[in-house]
LOSE-206499 format. One record per atom (N, C-alpha, C, O): residue number from 1; residue in one letter; atom name; x, y, z. Coordinates in steps of 0.1 Angstrom, whole numbers, plus 5000, padded with zeros to 4 digits. Example, Ala and Ser with C-alpha at 12.3 -4.5 7.8 and 13.67 -1.06 7.14 Angstrom:
   titor   lumgu   nulo      u      v      w
       1       A      N   5132   4943   5078
       1       A     CA   5123   4955   5078
       1       A      C   5132   4967   5078
       1       A      O   5142   4967   5085
       2       S      N   5128   4978   5071
       2       S     CA   5137   4989   5071
       2       S      C   5129   5000   5079
       2       S      O   5134   5011   5080
END
This chain:
   titor   lumgu   nulo      u      v      w
       1       X      N   7470   5049   2237
       1       X     CA   7482   5048   2245
       1       X      C   7494   5055   2239
       1       X      O   7504   5058   2247
       2       X      N   7494   5058   2226
       2       X     CA   7505   5065   2220
       2       X      C   7507   5079   2227
       2       X      O   7518   5084   2229
       3       X      N   7496   5085   2231
       3       X     CA   7496   5098   2238
       3       X      C   7504   5096   2251
       3       X      O   7513   5104   2254
       4       X      N   7501   5086   2259
       4       X     CA   7507   5084   2272
       4       X      C   7522   5081   2270
       4       X      O   7530   5086   2278
       5       X      N   7526   5073   2260
       5       X     CA   7539   5070   2257
       5       X      C   7547   5083   2254
       5       X      O   7558   5085   2259
       6       X      N   7542   5091   2246
       6       X     CA   7548   5104   2242
       6       X      C   7550   5113   2254
       6       X      O   7561   5119   2255
       7       X      N   7540   5114   2262
       7       X     CA   7541   5123   2274
       7       X      C   7552   5118   2284
       7       X      O   7560   5126   2289
       8       X      N   7553   5105   2286
       8       X     CA   7563   5099   2295
       8       X      C   7577   5102   2289
       8       X      O   7586   5104   2296
       9       X      N   7578   5101   2276
       9       X     CA   7591   5103   2269
       9       X      C   7595   5118   2271
       9       X      O   7607   5121   2270
      10       X      N   7586   5127   2274
      10       X     CA   7589   5141   2276
      10       X      C   7592   5145   2290
      10       X      O   7594   5157   2293
      11       X      N   7593   5135   2299
      11       X     CA   7597   5138   2312
      11       X      C   7587   5135   2323
      11       X      O   7591   5136   2335
      12       X      N   7575   5132   2320
      12       X     CA   7565   5128   2330
      12       X      C   7570   5115   2337
      12       X      O   7574   5106   2330
      13       X      N   7570   5115   2350
      13       X     CA   7576   5103   2357
      13       X      C   7567   5092   2360
      13       X      O   7571   5081   2362
      14       X      N   7554   5094   2359
      14       X     CA   7545   5083   2362
      14       X      C   7531   5084   2355
      14       X      O   7527   5095   2351
      15       X      N   7525   5073   2354
      15       X     CA   7511   5072   2348
      15       X      C   7503   5063   2357
      15       X      O   7508   5051   2359
      16       X      N   7492   5067   2361
      16       X     CA   7483   5058   2369
      16       X      C   7470   5058   2361
      16       X      O   7464   5068   2358
      17       X      N   7465   5046   2358
      17       X     CA   7452   5043   2351
      17       X      C   7443   5037   2361
      17       X      O   7446   5027   2368
      18       X      N   7431   5042   2362
      18       X     CA   7421   5037   2371
      18       X      C   7410   5032   2362
      18       X      O   7402   5040   2356
      19       X      N   7409   5019   2359
      19       X     CA   7399   5013   2350
      19       X      C   7385   5013   2357
      19       X      O   7383   5008   2367
      20       X      N   7376   5020   2350
      20       X     CA   7362   5020   2355
      20       X      C   7354   5009   2350
      20       X      O   7346   5003   2357
      21       X      N   7356   5005   2337
      21       X     CA   7349   4994   2331
      21       X      C   7356   4988   2319
      21       X      O   7363   4995   2312
      22       X      N   7354   4975   2317
      22       X     CA   7358   4968   2305
      22       X      C   7346   4960   2300
      22       X      O   7341   4952   2307
      23       X      N   7343   4962   2288
      23       X     CA   7331   4955   2282
      23       X      C   7337   4947   2270
      23       X      O   7343   4953   2261
      24       X      N   7334   4934   2269
      24       X     CA   7338   4926   2258
      24       X      C   7326   4921   2250
      24       X      O   7316   4916   2256
      25       X      N   7328   4922   2237
      25       X     CA   7317   4916   2228
      25       X      C   7325   4909   2217
      25       X      O   7329   4915   2207
      26       X      N   7326   4896   2218
      26       X     CA   7333   4888   2208
      26       X      C   7347   4891   2208
      26       X      O   7354   4890   2218
      27       X      N   7352   4896   2196
      27       X     CA   7367   4899   2195
      27       X      C   7370   4914   2197
      27       X      O   7381   4919   2193
      28       X      N   7360   4921   2203
      28       X     CA   7362   4936   2205
      28       X      C   7360   4938   2220
      28       X      O   7351   4933   2226
      29       X      N   7368   4947   2226
      29       X     CA   7367   4951   2240
      29       X      C   7368   4966   2241
      29       X      O   7376   4972   2233
      30       X      N   7361   4972   2250
      30       X     CA   7363   4987   2253
      30       X      C   7366   4989   2267
      30       X      O   7359   4984   2276
      31       X      N   7377   4996   2270
      31       X     CA   7381   4999   2283
      31       X      C   7379   5014   2286
      31       X      O   7383   5022   2277
      32       X      N   7373   5018   2297
      32       X     CA   7370   5032   2300
      32       X      C   7376   5034   2314
      32       X      O   7374   5026   2323
      33       X      N   7382   5046   2316
      33       X     CA   7387   5049   2329
      33       X      C   7392   5063   2330
      33       X      O   7390   5072   2321
      34       X      N   7399   5066   2341
      34       X     CA   7406   5079   2343
      34       X      C   7421   5077   2344
      34       X      O   7426   5066   2347
      35       X      N   7428   5088   2342
      35       X     CA   7443   5087   2342
      35       X      C   7448   5099   2350
      35       X      O   7442   5109   2351
      36       X      N   7460   5097   2356
      36       X     CA   7468   5108   2363
      36       X      C   7482   5106   2358
      36       X      O   7488   5096   2359
      37       X      N   7487   5117   2352
      37       X     CA   7501   5118   2349
      37       X      C   7509   5125   2360
      37       X      O   7504   5135   2365
      38       X      N   7520   5120   2364
      38       X     CA   7528   5126   2375
      38       X      C   7541   5133   2370
      38       X      O   7549   5126   2363
      39       X      N   7542   5145   2374
      39       X     CA   7554   5153   2371
      39       X      C   7566   5149   2380
      39       X      O   7563   5142   2389
      40       X      N   7578   5153   2376
      40       X     CA   7589   5150   2385
      40       X      C   7586   5155   2399
      40       X      O   7581   5166   2401
      41       X      N   7589   5147   2409
      41       X     CA   7585   5150   2423
      41       X      C   7572   5144   2427
      41       X      O   7569   5145   2439
      42       X      N   7564   5139   2418
      42       X     CA   7552   5132   2422
      42       X      C   7539   5141   2421
      42       X      O   7528   5135   2423
      43       X      N   7541   5153   2418
      43       X     CA   7529   5162   2417
      43       X      C   7521   5158   2404
      43       X      O   7527   5155   2394
      44       X      N   7507   5159   2405
      44       X     CA   7500   5156   2393
      44       X      C   7503   5166   2382
      44       X      O   7502   5178   2384
      45       X      N   7506   5161   2370
      45       X     CA   7508   5170   2358
      45       X      C   7496   5171   2350
      45       X      O   7494   5181   2343
      46       X      N   7487   5161   2350
      46       X     CA   7475   5161   2342
      46       X      C   7466   5150   2347
      46       X      O   7471   5140   2351
      47       X      N   7453   5152   2346
      47       X     CA   7443   5142   2349
      47       X      C   7432   5142   2338
      47       X      O   7431   5153   2331
      48       X      N   7425   5131   2336
      48       X     CA   7415   5131   2326
      48       X      C   7408   5118   2325
      48       X      O   7410   5109   2334
      49       X      N   7401   5116   2314
      49       X     CA   7394   5103   2311
      49       X      C   7400   5097   2298
      49       X      O   7406   5104   2290
      50       X      N   7399   5084   2297
      50       X     CA   7404   5077   2285
      50       X      C   7394   5066   2281
      50       X      O   7386   5061   2289
      51       X      N   7395   5062   2269
      51       X     CA   7388   5051   2263
      51       X      C   7397   5044   2254
      51       X      O   7404   5050   2246
      52       X      N   7398   5030   2255
      52       X     CA   7407   5022   2246
      52       X      C   7398   5011   2240
      52       X      O   7391   5004   2247
      53       X      N   7399   5010   2227
      53       X     CA   7393   5000   2219
      53       X      C   7403   4989   2216
      53       X      O   7413   4992   2210
      54       X      N   7400   4977   2221
      54       X     CA   7409   4965   2218
      54       X      C   7403   4956   2208
      54       X      O   7391   4955   2207
      55       X      N   7411   4948   2201
      55       X     CA   7407   4938   2192
      55       X      C   7415   4925   2194
      55       X      O   7427   4926   2196
      56       X      N   7408   4914   2194
      56       X     CA   7415   4901   2196
      56       X      C   7421   4897   2183
      56       X      O   7413   4896   2173
      57       X      N   7433   4894   2182
      57       X     CA   7440   4889   2170
      57       X      C   7447   4876   2173
      57       X      O   7446   4871   2184
      58       X      N   7453   4870   2163
      58       X     CA   7461   4858   2165
      58       X      C   7472   4860   2175
      58       X      O   7477   4850   2181
      59       X      N   7477   4872   2177
      59       X     CA   7488   4875   2186
      59       X      C   7482   4879   2200
      59       X      O   7490   4882   2209
      60       X      N   7469   4879   2202
      60       X     CA   7463   4883   2215
      60       X      C   7456   4896   2213
      60       X      O   7452   4900   2202
      61       X      N   7453   4903   2224
      61       X     CA   7446   4916   2224
      61       X      C   7455   4927   2220
      61       X      O   7466   4928   2225
      62       X      N   7451   4935   2210
      62       X     CA   7459   4946   2205
      62       X      C   7450   4959   2206
      62       X      O   7438   4958   2204
      63       X      N   7456   4971   2208
      63       X     CA   7449   4983   2208
      63       X      C   7446   4988   2194
      63       X      O   7455   4988   2185
      64       X      N   7434   4991   2191
      64       X     CA   7429   4996   2178
      64       X      C   7428   5011   2178
      64       X      O   7433   5018   2169
      65       X      N   7422   5016   2189
      65       X     CA   7420   5031   2190
      65       X      C   7422   5034   2205
      65       X      O   7418   5026   2214
      66       X      N   7427   5046   2207
      66       X     CA   7427   5052   2221
      66       X      C   7424   5066   2221
      66       X      O   7428   5074   2212
      67       X      N   7416   5071   2230
      67       X     CA   7411   5084   2231
      67       X      C   7413   5090   2245
      67       X      O   7411   5082   2255
      68       X      N   7418   5102   2246
      68       X     CA   7419   5108   2259
      68       X      C   7412   5122   2259
      68       X      O   7411   5128   2249
      69       X      N   7407   5125   2271
      69       X     CA   7401   5138   2273
      69       X      C   7407   5144   2286
      69       X      O   7404   5139   2297
      70       X      N   7415   5154   2284
      70       X     CA   7422   5160   2296
      70       X      C   7412   5169   2304
      70       X      O   7402   5174   2299
      71       X      N   7414   5169   2317
      71       X     CA   7406   5178   2326
      71       X      C   7411   5192   2325
      71       X      O   7405   5202   2330
      72       X      N   7423   5195   2319
      72       X     CA   7428   5208   2318
      72       X      C   7420   5216   2308
      72       X      O   7416   5211   2298
      73       X      N   7418   5229   2312
      73       X     CA   7410   5238   2303
      73       X      C   7419   5247   2296
      73       X      O   7414   5255   2288
END
């Protein structure tokens, strides 16, 4: 998610995540899906796939790792 935060700080106006699946095994979860970043005016700036690894802690669920793969070549 650090990638998405950085992109939004650079002027991207929106982020849409489409969650395809979430699998939980004990204190670990993996979320997989697609994303669309929106440029000013609403046009897509980038699309791709993402995977987030979550871990359950005393404070709740926290992100351990996140990976993105852009569709841009």
